[in-house]
N, CA, C and O atoms as a GROMACS GRO file, in nm:
protein
  600
    1MET      N    1  -1.212  -0.473   0.791
    1MET     CA    2  -1.110  -0.499   0.692
    1MET      C    3  -1.072  -0.646   0.688
    1MET      O    4  -1.024  -0.696   0.586
    2SER      N    5  -1.092  -0.717   0.798
    2SER     CA    6  -1.050  -0.857   0.803
    2SER      C    7  -1.118  -0.942   0.696
    2SER      O    8  -1.060  -1.040   0.649
    3GLU      N    9  -1.241  -0.906   0.658
    3GLU     CA   10  -1.310  -0.983   0.554
    3GLU      C   11  -1.245  -0.966   0.417
    3GLU      O   12  -1.268  -1.047   0.327
    4LEU      N   13  -1.164  -0.863   0.400
    4LEU     CA   14  -1.097  -0.839   0.272
    4LEU      C   15  -0.965  -0.916   0.261
    4LEU      O   16  -0.915  -0.938   0.151
    5LEU      N   17  -0.910  -0.955   0.374
    5LEU     CA   18  -0.780  -1.021   0.375
    5LEU      C   19  -0.801  -1.172   0.374
    5LEU      O   20  -0.805  -1.236   0.479
    6LYS      N   21  -0.812  -1.227   0.254
    6LYS     CA   22  -0.839  -1.370   0.240
    6LYS      C   23  -0.726  -1.438   0.166
    6LYS      O   24  -0.661  -1.380   0.079
    7GLY      N   25  -0.704  -1.565   0.202
    7GLY     CA   26  -0.604  -1.645   0.132
    7GLY      C   27  -0.463  -1.595   0.156
    7GLY      O   28  -0.430  -1.544   0.263
    8ARG      N   29  -0.381  -1.611   0.054
    8ARG     CA   30  -0.242  -1.565   0.060
    8ARG      C   31  -0.240  -1.414   0.038
    8ARG      O   32  -0.288  -1.364  -0.065
    9ILE      N   33  -0.185  -1.341   0.134
    9ILE     CA   34  -0.192  -1.195   0.133
    9ILE      C   35  -0.057  -1.134   0.103
    9ILE      O   36   0.045  -1.170   0.163
   10CYS      N   37  -0.058  -1.040   0.010
   10CYS     CA   38   0.060  -0.962  -0.025
   10CYS      C   39   0.030  -0.815   0.004
   10CYS      O   40  -0.066  -0.759  -0.048
   11VAL      N   41   0.112  -0.753   0.087
   11VAL     CA   42   0.099  -0.611   0.119
   11VAL      C   43   0.214  -0.539   0.049
   11VAL      O   44   0.331  -0.569   0.074
   12VAL      N   45   0.180  -0.443  -0.037
   12VAL     CA   46   0.281  -0.373  -0.117
   12VAL      C   47   0.280  -0.225  -0.079
   12VAL      O   48   0.180  -0.156  -0.098
   13GLY      N   49   0.392  -0.178  -0.025
   13GLY     CA   50   0.407  -0.036   0.008
   13GLY      C   51   0.468   0.037  -0.110
   13GLY      O   52   0.572  -0.003  -0.162
   14VAL      N   53   0.401   0.144  -0.154
   14VAL     CA   54   0.445   0.220  -0.271
   14VAL      C   55   0.467   0.366  -0.229
   14VAL      O   56   0.387   0.422  -0.155
   15GLY      N   57   0.575   0.426  -0.278
   15GLY     CA   58   0.599   0.568  -0.252
   15GLY      C   59   0.745   0.602  -0.240
   15GLY      O   60   0.832   0.514  -0.238
   16ASN      N   61   0.771   0.732  -0.232
   16ASN     CA   62   0.906   0.787  -0.228
   16ASN      C   63   0.937   0.836  -0.088
   16ASN      O   64   0.879   0.935  -0.042
   17ARG      N   65   1.028   0.770  -0.019
   17ARG     CA   66   1.066   0.806   0.118
   17ARG      C   67   1.128   0.946   0.127
   17ARG      O   68   1.128   1.006   0.234
   18GLN      N   69   1.180   0.996   0.018
   18GLN     CA   70   1.246   1.127   0.017
   18GLN      C   71   1.149   1.243  -0.004
   18GLN      O   72   1.190   1.358  -0.011
   19ARG      N   73   1.019   1.211  -0.013
   19ARG     CA   74   0.918   1.314  -0.038
   19ARG      C   75   0.810   1.312   0.072
   19ARG      O   76   0.690   1.307   0.044
   20GLY      N   77   0.857   1.317   0.195
   20GLY     CA   78   0.765   1.329   0.308
   20GLY      C   79   0.662   1.218   0.313
   20GLY      O   80   0.695   1.100   0.314
   21ASP      N   81   0.535   1.258   0.317
   21ASP     CA   82   0.426   1.162   0.334
   21ASP      C   83   0.409   1.068   0.215
   21ASP      O   84   0.339   0.967   0.227
   22ASP      N   85   0.469   1.098   0.102
   22ASP     CA   86   0.463   1.006  -0.012
   22ASP      C   87   0.528   0.872   0.025
   22ASP      O   88   0.499   0.770  -0.038
   23GLY      N   89   0.614   0.873   0.125
   23GLY     CA   90   0.680   0.750   0.169
   23GLY      C   91   0.599   0.667   0.267
   23GLY      O   92   0.652   0.573   0.327
   24ALA      N   93   0.472   0.699   0.287
   24ALA     CA   94   0.389   0.628   0.385
   24ALA      C   95   0.379   0.479   0.355
   24ALA      O   96   0.390   0.398   0.447
   25GLY      N   97   0.360   0.441   0.230
   25GLY     CA   98   0.346   0.300   0.195
   25GLY      C   99   0.466   0.216   0.236
   25GLY      O  100   0.450   0.116   0.306
   26PRO      N  101   0.588   0.254   0.193
   26PRO     CA  102   0.705   0.178   0.235
   26PRO      C  103   0.726   0.177   0.387
   26PRO      O  104   0.777   0.080   0.442
   27ARG      N  105   0.687   0.285   0.453
   27ARG     CA  106   0.706   0.290   0.599
   27ARG      C  107   0.608   0.199   0.673
   27ARG      O  108   0.637   0.157   0.785
   28VAL      N  109   0.494   0.169   0.613
   28VAL     CA  110   0.405   0.068   0.672
   28VAL      C  111   0.475  -0.067   0.669
   28VAL      O  112   0.466  -0.144   0.764
   29ILE      N  113   0.544  -0.096   0.560
   29ILE     CA  114   0.617  -0.222   0.549
   29ILE      C  115   0.724  -0.228   0.658
   29ILE      O  116   0.743  -0.332   0.721
   30ASP      N  117   0.795  -0.118   0.680
   30ASP     CA  118   0.898  -0.112   0.785
   30ASP      C  119   0.841  -0.138   0.924
   30ASP      O  120   0.904  -0.204   1.006
   31ALA      N  121   0.722  -0.085   0.949
   31ALA     CA  122   0.664  -0.087   1.083
   31ALA      C  123   0.586  -0.214   1.115
   31ALA      O  124   0.536  -0.227   1.227
   32ARG      N  125   0.573  -0.306   1.022
   32ARG     CA  126   0.495  -0.428   1.045
   32ARG      C  127   0.559  -0.515   1.152
   32ARG      O  128   0.677  -0.500   1.185
   33ASP      N  129   0.480  -0.604   1.205
   33ASP     CA  130   0.532  -0.705   1.296
   33ASP      C  131   0.603  -0.809   1.211
   33ASP      O  132   0.542  -0.865   1.120
   34PRO      N  133   0.732  -0.837   1.238
   34PRO     CA  134   0.805  -0.933   1.154
   34PRO      C  135   0.744  -1.073   1.153
   34PRO      O  136   0.773  -1.152   1.063
   35GLY      N  137   0.662  -1.106   1.251
   35GLY     CA  138   0.600  -1.238   1.256
   35GLY      C  139   0.461  -1.243   1.195
   35GLY      O  140   0.388  -1.340   1.213
   36ALA      N  141   0.423  -1.138   1.124
   36ALA     CA  142   0.286  -1.128   1.074
   36ALA      C  143   0.252  -1.229   0.966
   36ALA      O  144   0.134  -1.259   0.947
   37GLY      N  145   0.347  -1.282   0.896
   37GLY     CA  146   0.317  -1.372   0.785
   37GLY      C  147   0.280  -1.293   0.661
   37GLY      O  148   0.287  -1.170   0.660
   38GLY      N  149   0.240  -1.362   0.559
   38GLY     CA  150   0.211  -1.296   0.432
   38GLY      C  151   0.339  -1.254   0.362
   38GLY      O  152   0.449  -1.288   0.405
   39PHE      N  153   0.323  -1.180   0.256
   39PHE     CA  154   0.436  -1.130   0.176
   39PHE      C  155   0.428  -0.978   0.180
   39PHE      O  156   0.337  -0.920   0.119
   40TRP      N  157   0.520  -0.914   0.248
   40TRP     CA  158   0.524  -0.768   0.264
   40TRP      C  159   0.636  -0.716   0.176
   40TRP      O  160   0.749  -0.765   0.186
   41LEU      N  161   0.608  -0.621   0.092
   41LEU     CA  162   0.705  -0.576  -0.007
   41LEU      C  163   0.712  -0.425  -0.014
   41LEU      O  164   0.610  -0.359  -0.036
   42ASP      N  165   0.831  -0.369   0.005
   42ASP     CA  166   0.855  -0.226  -0.015
   42ASP      C  167   0.888  -0.209  -0.163
   42ASP      O  168   1.000  -0.240  -0.206
   43ALA      N  169   0.792  -0.160  -0.240
   43ALA     CA  170   0.812  -0.142  -0.384
   43ALA      C  171   0.862  -0.002  -0.418
   43ALA      O  172   0.887   0.027  -0.535
   44GLY      N  173   0.876   0.083  -0.320
   44GLY     CA  174   0.930   0.216  -0.341
   44GLY      C  175   0.858   0.292  -0.451
   44GLY      O  176   0.736   0.289  -0.462
   45MET      N  177   0.938   0.361  -0.532
   45MET     CA  178   0.883   0.444  -0.639
   45MET      C  179   0.860   0.368  -0.769
   45MET      O  180   0.804   0.422  -0.864
   46ALA      N  181   0.902   0.244  -0.773
   46ALA     CA  182   0.893   0.168  -0.899
   46ALA      C  183   0.827   0.032  -0.877
   46ALA      O  184   0.892  -0.071  -0.890
   47PRO      N  185   0.698   0.031  -0.843
   47PRO     CA  186   0.632  -0.098  -0.818
   47PRO      C  187   0.634  -0.190  -0.939
   47PRO      O  188   0.622  -0.312  -0.925
   48GLU      N  189   0.648  -0.134  -1.059
   48GLU     CA  190   0.654  -0.217  -1.179
   48GLU      C  191   0.774  -0.311  -1.177
   48GLU      O  192   0.773  -0.413  -1.246
   49ASN      N  193   0.877  -0.278  -1.100
   49ASN     CA  194   0.994  -0.365  -1.090
   49ASN      C  195   0.970  -0.488  -1.004
   49ASN      O  196   1.055  -0.578  -0.998
   50TYR      N  197   0.856  -0.495  -0.937
   50TYR     CA  198   0.828  -0.604  -0.843
   50TYR      C  199   0.710  -0.690  -0.886
   50TYR      O  200   0.661  -0.771  -0.808
   51LEU      N  201   0.665  -0.674  -1.009
   51LEU     CA  202   0.548  -0.750  -1.055
   51LEU      C  203   0.574  -0.900  -1.055
   51LEU      O  204   0.488  -0.977  -1.012
   52GLU      N  205   0.688  -0.942  -1.102
   52GLU     CA  206   0.716  -1.086  -1.108
   52GLU      C  207   0.728  -1.150  -0.971
   52GLU      O  208   0.669  -1.256  -0.949
   53PRO      N  209   0.802  -1.090  -0.874
   53PRO     CA  210   0.803  -1.151  -0.740
   53PRO      C  211   0.664  -1.161  -0.679
   53PRO      O  212   0.632  -1.259  -0.612
   54ILE      N  213   0.580  -1.060  -0.703
   54ILE     CA  214   0.443  -1.065  -0.651
   54ILE      C  215   0.366  -1.178  -0.718
   54ILE      O  216   0.303  -1.260  -0.651
   55ALA      N  217   0.372  -1.184  -0.851
   55ALA     CA  218   0.298  -1.287  -0.926
   55ALA      C  219   0.346  -1.428  -0.889
   55ALA      O  220   0.265  -1.519  -0.876
   56GLN      N  221   0.477  -1.444  -0.873
   56GLN     CA  222   0.531  -1.576  -0.840
   56GLN      C  223   0.491  -1.622  -0.700
   56GLN      O  224   0.487  -1.742  -0.674
   57TRP      N  225   0.460  -1.530  -0.612
   57TRP     CA  226   0.416  -1.566  -0.478
   57TRP      C  227   0.272  -1.618  -0.480
   57TRP      O  228   0.227  -1.682  -0.384
   58LYS      N  229   0.200  -1.591  -0.587
   58LYS     CA  230   0.062  -1.638  -0.608
   58LYS      C  231  -0.035  -1.593  -0.498
   58LYS      O  232  -0.099  -1.675  -0.433
   59PRO      N  233  -0.045  -1.462  -0.478
   59PRO     CA  234  -0.137  -1.414  -0.374
   59PRO      C  235  -0.282  -1.424  -0.416
   59PRO      O  236  -0.315  -1.422  -0.535
   60ASP      N  237  -0.369  -1.436  -0.317
   60ASP     CA  238  -0.513  -1.429  -0.339
   60ASP      C  239  -0.562  -1.286  -0.320
   60ASP      O  240  -0.660  -1.243  -0.382
   61THR      N  241  -0.493  -1.213  -0.233
   61THR     CA  242  -0.527  -1.074  -0.202
   61THR      C  243  -0.401  -0.990  -0.210
   61THR      O  244  -0.298  -1.027  -0.153
   62ILE      N  245  -0.408  -0.879  -0.281
   62ILE     CA  246  -0.298  -0.783  -0.286
   62ILE      C  247  -0.351  -0.652  -0.232
   62ILE      O  248  -0.450  -0.597  -0.282
   63LEU      N  249  -0.285  -0.602  -0.129
   63LEU     CA  250  -0.321  -0.475  -0.067
   63LEU      C  251  -0.208  -0.377  -0.095
   63LEU      O  252  -0.097  -0.392  -0.044
   64ILE      N  253  -0.236  -0.276  -0.176
   64ILE     CA  254  -0.138  -0.173  -0.209
   64ILE      C  255  -0.158  -0.057  -0.112
   64ILE      O  256  -0.269  -0.004  -0.101
   65VAL      N  257  -0.052  -0.017  -0.043
   65VAL     CA  258  -0.059   0.095   0.052
   65VAL      C  259   0.018   0.210  -0.009
   65VAL      O  260   0.136   0.198  -0.043
   66ASP      N  261  -0.050   0.325  -0.024
   66ASP     CA  262   0.010   0.439  -0.091
   66ASP      C  263  -0.051   0.569  -0.041
   66ASP      O  264  -0.163   0.570   0.010
   67ALA      N  265   0.024   0.677  -0.055
   67ALA     CA  266  -0.029   0.810  -0.025
   67ALA      C  267  -0.117   0.852  -0.142
   67ALA      O  268  -0.074   0.849  -0.258
   68VAL      N  269  -0.240   0.893  -0.111
   68VAL     CA  270  -0.336   0.932  -0.214
   68VAL      C  271  -0.411   1.055  -0.165
   68VAL      O  272  -0.461   1.057  -0.052
   69VAL      N  273  -0.420   1.155  -0.249
   69VAL     CA  274  -0.499   1.273  -0.216
   69VAL      C  275  -0.644   1.242  -0.254
   69VAL      O  276  -0.680   1.240  -0.371
   70PHE      N  277  -0.727   1.219  -0.151
   70PHE     CA  278  -0.868   1.190  -0.176
   70PHE      C  279  -0.960   1.288  -0.105
   70PHE      O  280  -1.082   1.273  -0.108
   71GLY      N  281  -0.901   1.390  -0.041
   71GLY     CA  282  -0.981   1.494   0.023
   71GLY      C  283  -1.018   1.467   0.167
   71GLY      O  284  -1.106   1.533   0.221
   72GLY      N  285  -0.953   1.370   0.230
   72GLY     CA  286  -0.981   1.340   0.370
   72GLY      C  287  -0.894   1.422   0.463
   72GLY      O  288  -0.821   1.511   0.419
   73ASP      N  289  -0.902   1.392   0.591
   73ASP     CA  290  -0.815   1.455   0.690
   73ASP      C  291  -0.674   1.398   0.675
   73ASP      O  292  -0.657   1.284   0.633
   74PHE      N  293  -0.575   1.477   0.709
   74PHE     CA  294  -0.437   1.430   0.700
   74PHE      C  295  -0.420   1.305   0.786
   74PHE      O  296  -0.458   1.304   0.903
   75GLY      N  297  -0.364   1.200   0.727
   75GLY     CA  298  -0.344   1.074   0.798
   75GLY      C  299  -0.464   0.981   0.792
   75GLY      O  300  -0.456   0.867   0.839
   76GLU      N  301  -0.574   1.027   0.736
   76GLU     CA  302  -0.692   0.941   0.724
   76GLU      C  303  -0.663   0.829   0.626
   76GLU      O  304  -0.599   0.850   0.523
   77CYS      N  305  -0.711   0.710   0.658
   77CYS     CA  306  -0.693   0.594   0.571
   77CYS      C  307  -0.828   0.558   0.509
   77CYS      O  308  -0.932   0.563   0.574
   78ARG      N  309  -0.822   0.522   0.383
   78ARG     CA  310  -0.946   0.485   0.313
   78ARG      C  311  -0.915   0.369   0.220
   78ARG      O  312  -0.815   0.371   0.148
   79LEU      N  313  -1.000   0.270   0.220
   79LEU     CA  314  -0.986   0.155   0.132
   79LEU      C  315  -1.058   0.184   0.001
   79LEU      O  316  -1.178   0.210   0.000
   80LEU      N  317  -0.983   0.180  -0.109
   80LEU     CA  318  -1.040   0.207  -0.241
   80LEU      C  319  -1.037   0.078  -0.322
   80LEU      O  320  -0.939   0.004  -0.318
   81ASP      N  321  -1.144   0.051  -0.395
   81ASP     CA  322  -1.144  -0.070  -0.476
   81ASP      C  323  -1.084  -0.043  -0.614
   81ASP      O  324  -1.053   0.071  -0.648
   82ARG      N  325  -1.069  -0.147  -0.689
   82ARG     CA  326  -1.003  -0.142  -0.819
   82ARG      C  327  -1.064  -0.036  -0.912
   82ARG      O  328  -0.992   0.028  -0.988
   83SER      N  329  -1.194  -0.018  -0.905
   83SER     CA  330  -1.260   0.075  -0.998
   83SER      C  331  -1.223   0.221  -0.970
   83SER      O  332  -1.237   0.305  -1.058
   84THR      N  333  -1.177   0.251  -0.850
   84THR     CA  334  -1.141   0.390  -0.818
   84THR      C  335  -0.992   0.417  -0.825
   84THR      O  336  -0.950   0.532  -0.813
   85ILE      N  337  -0.911   0.315  -0.843
   85ILE     CA  338  -0.766   0.334  -0.842
   85ILE      C  339  -0.721   0.426  -0.956
   85ILE      O  340  -0.637   0.514  -0.933
   86GLU      N  341  -0.774   0.409  -1.074
   86GLU     CA  342  -0.730   0.489  -1.188
   86GLU      C  343  -0.766   0.636  -1.172
   86GLU      O  344  -0.692   0.723  -1.220
   87SER      N  345  -0.878   0.666  -1.106
   87SER     CA  346  -0.921   0.805  -1.094
   87SER      C  347  -0.863   0.874  -0.970
   87SER      O  348  -0.874   0.996  -0.956
   88ALA      N  349  -0.802   0.797  -0.881
   88ALA     CA  350  -0.746   0.857  -0.760
   88ALA      C  351  -0.622   0.938  -0.793
   88ALA      O  352  -0.547   0.904  -0.885
   89SER      N  353  -0.601   1.044  -0.717
   89SER     CA  354  -0.481   1.125  -0.734
   89SER      C  355  -0.371   1.060  -0.652
   89SER      O  356  -0.352   1.092  -0.534
   90VAL      N  357  -0.298   0.971  -0.716
   90VAL     CA  358  -0.199   0.889  -0.648
   90VAL      C  359  -0.063   0.956  -0.659
   90VAL      O  360  -0.037   1.031  -0.753
   91SER      N  361   0.024   0.929  -0.563
   91SER     CA  362   0.158   0.984  -0.566
   91SER      C  363   0.229   0.942  -0.695
   91SER      O  364   0.184   0.850  -0.765
   92THR      N  365   0.337   1.007  -0.726
   92THR     CA  366   0.402   0.991  -0.855
   92THR      C  367   0.468   0.854  -0.871
   92THR      O  368   0.547   0.812  -0.787
   93HIS      N  369   0.435   0.786  -0.981
   93HIS     CA  370   0.495   0.658  -1.016
   93HIS      C  371   0.514   0.658  -1.167
   93HIS      O  372   0.440   0.723  -1.240
   94ALA      N  373   0.614   0.584  -1.213
   94ALA     CA  374   0.641   0.578  -1.357
   94ALA      C  375   0.524   0.515  -1.432
   94ALA      O  376   0.490   0.561  -1.541
   95VAL      N  377   0.464   0.412  -1.376
   95VAL     CA  378   0.352   0.342  -1.438
   95VAL      C  379   0.232   0.359  -1.345
   95VAL      O  380   0.247   0.353  -1.223
   96SER      N  381   0.114   0.379  -1.402
   96SER     CA  382  -0.004   0.398  -1.318
   96SER      C  383  -0.035   0.271  -1.238
   96SER      O  384  -0.007   0.160  -1.283
   97LEU      N  385  -0.092   0.290  -1.120
   97LEU     CA  386  -0.131   0.175  -1.039
   97LEU      C  387  -0.240   0.095  -1.107
   97LEU      O  388  -0.249  -0.027  -1.088
   98GLY      N  389  -0.324   0.160  -1.186
   98GLY     CA  390  -0.428   0.088  -1.259
   98GLY      C  391  -0.368  -0.012  -1.356
   98GLY      O  392  -0.416  -0.125  -1.366
   99THR      N  393  -0.264   0.028  -1.427
   99THR     CA  394  -0.196  -0.061  -1.521
   99THR      C  395  -0.131  -0.178  -1.446
   99THR      O  396  -0.139  -0.293  -1.490
  100LEU      N  397  -0.068  -0.148  -1.332
  100LEU     CA  398  -0.006  -0.254  -1.252
  100LEU      C  399  -0.111  -0.352  -1.202
  100LEU      O  400  -0.089  -0.474  -1.202
  101CYS      N  401  -0.224  -0.299  -1.159
  101CYS     CA  402  -0.333  -0.386  -1.111
  101CYS      C  403  -0.385  -0.476  -1.222
  101CYS      O  404  -0.408  -0.595  -1.200
  102ASP      N  405  -0.402  -0.420  -1.341
  102ASP     CA  406  -0.449  -0.501  -1.454
  102ASP      C  407  -0.354  -0.618  -1.479
  102ASP      O  408  -0.398  -0.732  -1.497
  103TYR      N  409  -0.225  -0.590  -1.479
  103TYR     CA  410  -0.126  -0.694  -1.502
  103TYR      C  411  -0.135  -0.802  -1.393
  103TYR      O  412  -0.138  -0.922  -1.423
  104LEU      N  413  -0.139  -0.759  -1.267
  104LEU     CA  414  -0.142  -0.855  -1.156
  104LEU      C  415  -0.270  -0.937  -1.153
  104LEU      O  416  -0.268  -1.055  -1.119
  105ILE      N  417  -0.381  -0.876  -1.188
  105ILE     CA  418  -0.507  -0.951  -1.196
  105ILE      C  419  -0.498  -1.057  -1.304
  105ILE      O  420  -0.540  -1.171  -1.283
  106ASN      N  421  -0.444  -1.021  -1.419
  106ASN     CA  422  -0.428  -1.118  -1.528
  106ASN      C  423  -0.333  -1.231  -1.491
  106ASN      O  424  -0.356  -1.346  -1.529
  107ARG      N  425  -0.228  -1.200  -1.419
  107ARG     CA  426  -0.129  -1.302  -1.383
  107ARG      C  427  -0.171  -1.388  -1.266
  107ARG      O  428  -0.139  -1.506  -1.262
  108THR      N  429  -0.244  -1.329  -1.168
  108THR     CA  430  -0.269  -1.401  -1.044
  108THR      C  431  -0.417  -1.426  -1.015
  108THR      O  432  -0.451  -1.519  -0.942
  109GLY      N  433  -0.505  -1.345  -1.072
  109GLY     CA  434  -0.646  -1.353  -1.038
  109GLY      C  435  -0.676  -1.298  -0.900
  109GLY      O  436  -0.787  -1.314  -0.849
  110ALA      N  437  -0.578  -1.235  -0.838
  110ALA     CA  438  -0.593  -1.184  -0.702
  110ALA      C  439  -0.692  -1.069  -0.695
  110ALA      O  440  -0.713  -0.995  -0.791
  111ARG      N  441  -0.751  -1.056  -0.578
  111ARG     CA  442  -0.833  -0.938  -0.548
  111ARG      C  443  -0.736  -0.829  -0.506
  111ARG      O  444  -0.651  -0.851  -0.420
  112ILE      N  445  -0.750  -0.710  -0.565
  112ILE     CA  446  -0.658  -0.601  -0.536
  112ILE      C  447  -0.735  -0.484  -0.476
  112ILE      O  448  -0.838  -0.442  -0.528
  113GLN      N  449  -0.682  -0.433  -0.366
  113GLN     CA  450  -0.738  -0.316  -0.299
  113GLN      C  451  -0.626  -0.213  -0.281
  113GLN      O  452  -0.509  -0.249  -0.267
  114LEU      N  453  -0.664  -0.087  -0.281
  114LEU     CA  454  -0.570   0.021  -0.252
  114LEU      C  455  -0.606   0.079  -0.117
  114LEU      O  456  -0.718   0.127  -0.096
  115LEU      N  457  -0.511   0.074  -0.024
  115LEU     CA  458  -0.529   0.136   0.106
  115LEU      C  459  -0.460   0.272   0.099
  115LEU      O  460  -0.338   0.282   0.102
  116ALA      N  461  -0.541   0.375   0.088
  116ALA     CA  462  -0.493   0.511   0.067
  116ALA      C  463  -0.475   0.582   0.200
  116ALA      O  464  -0.557   0.570   0.291
  117ILE      N  465  -0.366   0.658   0.211
  117ILE     CA  466  -0.340   0.742   0.328
  117ILE      C  467  -0.332   0.886   0.278
  117ILE      O  468  -0.251   0.918   0.191
  118GLU      N  469  -0.416   0.972   0.334
  118GLU     CA  470  -0.419   1.114   0.294
  118GLU      C  471  -0.290   1.183   0.340
  118GLU      O  472  -0.266   1.191   0.461
  119PRO      N  473  -0.209   1.232   0.247
  119PRO     CA  474  -0.083   1.299   0.286
  119PRO      C  475  -0.107   1.444   0.330
  119PRO      O  476  -0.201   1.510   0.287
  120LYS      N  477  -0.019   1.490   0.416
  120LYS     CA  478  -0.020   1.631   0.455
  120LYS      C  479   0.082   1.707   0.373
  120LYS      O  480   0.057   1.819   0.328
  121SER      N  481   0.199   1.645   0.354
  121SER     CA  482   0.307   1.712   0.283
  121SER      C  483   0.386   1.611   0.201
  121SER      O  484   0.424   1.505   0.251
  122ILE      N  485   0.409   1.643   0.075
  122ILE     CA  486   0.493   1.555  -0.009
  122ILE      C  487   0.614   1.633  -0.062
  122ILE      O  488   0.657   1.613  -0.175
  123GLY      N  489   0.666   1.720   0.021
  123GLY     CA  490   0.784   1.797  -0.014
  123GLY      C  491   0.910   1.716   0.004
  123GLY      O  492   0.906   1.602   0.048
  124PRO      N  493   1.024   1.776  -0.031
  124PRO     CA  494   1.152   1.704  -0.025
  124PRO      C  495   1.209   1.693   0.117
  124PRO      O  496   1.307   1.760   0.152
  125VAL      N  497   1.147   1.608   0.198
  125VAL     CA  498   1.195   1.580   0.334
  125VAL      C  499   1.195   1.430   0.356
  125VAL      O  500   1.120   1.356   0.291
  126ASN      N  501   1.278   1.384   0.449
  126ASN     CA  502   1.292   1.240   0.474
  126ASN      C  503   1.202   1.189   0.585
  126ASN      O  504   1.218   1.075   0.628
  127ARG      N  505   1.111   1.269   0.633
  127ARG     CA  506   1.027   1.226   0.744
  127ARG      C  507   0.879   1.245   0.711
  127ARG      O  508   0.841   1.324   0.625
  128LEU      N  509   0.796   1.170   0.784
  128LEU     CA  510   0.652   1.181   0.769
  128LEU      C  511   0.599   1.293   0.857
  128LEU      O  512   0.659   1.325   0.960
  129SER      N  513   0.488   1.353   0.817
  129SER     CA  514   0.419   1.448   0.905
  129SER      C  515   0.364   1.369   1.024
  129SER      O  516   0.348   1.247   1.015
  130ARG      N  517   0.337   1.436   1.131
  130ARG     CA  518   0.289   1.369   1.253
  130ARG      C  519   0.160   1.289   1.228
  130ARG      O  520   0.152   1.174   1.271
  131PRO      N  521   0.057   1.348   1.161
  131PRO     CA  522  -0.066   1.268   1.143
  131PRO      C  523  -0.045   1.144   1.057
  131PRO      O  524  -0.106   1.040   1.082
  132VAL      N  525   0.041   1.153   0.957
  132VAL     CA  526   0.066   1.037   0.870
  132VAL      C  527   0.152   0.935   0.943
  132VAL      O  528   0.131   0.815   0.927
  133GLU      N  529   0.248   0.979   1.023
  133GLU     CA  530   0.328   0.886   1.102
  133GLU      C  531   0.240   0.805   1.198
  133GLU      O  532   0.258   0.684   1.213
  134CYS      N  533   0.146   0.872   1.262
  134CYS     CA  534   0.053   0.801   1.353
  134CYS      C  535  -0.030   0.700   1.274
  134CYS      O  536  -0.051   0.588   1.320
  135ALA      N  537  -0.078   0.740   1.157
  135ALA     CA  538  -0.158   0.650   1.074
  135ALA      C  539  -0.076   0.530   1.029
  135ALA      O  540  -0.125   0.417   1.032
  136VAL      N  541   0.048   0.552   0.987
  136VAL     CA  542   0.136   0.444   0.942
  136VAL      C  543   0.156   0.342   1.053
  136VAL      O  544   0.144   0.222   1.029
  137ASN      N  545   0.187   0.388   1.173
  137ASN     CA  546   0.211   0.296   1.284
  137ASN      C  547   0.085   0.218   1.321
  137ASN      O  548   0.091   0.097   1.345
  138ALA      N  549  -0.028   0.286   1.325
  138ALA     CA  550  -0.153   0.218   1.358
  138ALA      C  551  -0.191   0.118   1.249
  138ALA      O  552  -0.236   0.007   1.278
  139LEU      N  553  -0.174   0.157   1.125
  139LEU     CA  554  -0.207   0.070   1.013
  139LEU      C  555  -0.118  -0.054   1.011
  139LEU      O  556  -0.167  -0.165   0.991
  140ALA      N  557   0.012  -0.036   1.032
  140ALA     CA  558   0.103  -0.150   1.034
  140ALA      C  559   0.066  -0.248   1.146
  140ALA      O  560   0.070  -0.369   1.126
  141GLN      N  561   0.031  -0.194   1.261
  141GLN     CA  562  -0.007  -0.279   1.374
  141GLN      C  563  -0.138  -0.353   1.344
  141GLN      O  564  -0.149  -0.473   1.370
  142THR      N  565  -0.235  -0.283   1.289
  142THR     CA  566  -0.365  -0.344   1.258
  142THR      C  567  -0.350  -0.453   1.152
  142THR      O  568  -0.402  -0.563   1.169
  143LEU      N  569  -0.281  -0.422   1.044
  143LEU     CA  570  -0.262  -0.521   0.938
  143LEU      C  571  -0.186  -0.643   0.988
  143LEU      O  572  -0.223  -0.756   0.957
  144SER      N  573  -0.080  -0.620   1.064
  144SER     CA  574  -0.003  -0.732   1.120
  144SER      C  575  -0.091  -0.821   1.205
  144SER      O  576  -0.087  -0.943   1.193
  145SER      N  577  -0.170  -0.759   1.290
  145SER     CA  578  -0.258  -0.834   1.379
  145SER      C  579  -0.362  -0.914   1.300
  145SER      O  580  -0.386  -1.031   1.328
  146LEU      N  581  -0.425  -0.850   1.201
  146LEU     CA  582  -0.526  -0.918   1.121
  146LEU      C  583  -0.467  -1.036   1.042
  146LEU      O  584  -0.529  -1.142   1.032
  147ILE      N  585  -0.350  -1.018   0.987
  147ILE     CA  586  -0.287  -1.124   0.909
  147ILE      C  587  -0.242  -1.238   1.001
  147ILE      O  588  -0.252  -1.355   0.963
  148MET      N  589  -0.192  -1.206   1.118
  148MET     CA  590  -0.148  -1.310   1.212
  148MET      C  591  -0.265  -1.395   1.261
  148MET      O  592  -0.249  -1.514   1.284
  149ARG      N  593  -0.384  -1.334   1.277
  149ARG     CA  594  -0.501  -1.404   1.330
  149ARG      C  595  -0.567  -1.496   1.229
  149ARG      O  596  -0.649  -1.580   1.268
  150ARG      N  597  -0.535  -1.485   1.105
  150ARG     CA  598  -0.601  -1.568   1.002
  150ARG      C  599  -0.559  -1.712   1.015
  150ARG      O  600  -0.604  -1.796   0.937
   0.00000   0.00000   0.00000
C-alpha cells in the first residue's frame, strides 16, 4: 500500500457511527496516530460537506475509508480503485462516492482510492463488531505508520 500513498495525503473516513460497522471509516480517523501527518478528515455521513476543505488542502492522494459490502470476510479490507467505486455496495450517503470522486479529481487532480472494510452489522448500534473493530485499529496503525515514514 505504501506505493499508493504519494505526495500530500488526505485520508477521509466516511460512515454513520450510529449504525454499527458503517461507522468504520470515521473510527479509523479517531484511531490514527496524532503525529502521522497528512490531512485526516472524519466526513461522517455527509462527505459532500467536506469537498472544499479537501480541495483547498491540495492533496495528491485521497484515500476514502468506508464500510463496503464486497463479499469478503467480516473486517476484511480491500483497496478498490476509482473504476469500481460506483459499482460497489457502499454504505448509505446522500451523494454517491463516485460523484464525489469526480468532483475531487476535477478540482485537485488527485489519485483517489477507496479502502473498503467488509461490515458484519450495520444495525442501529453505537459500536463496531469485533472483527471490524480489529480491522479499524490495525488499519489506523498501518496507515499512520506508512504516512509517518514518507
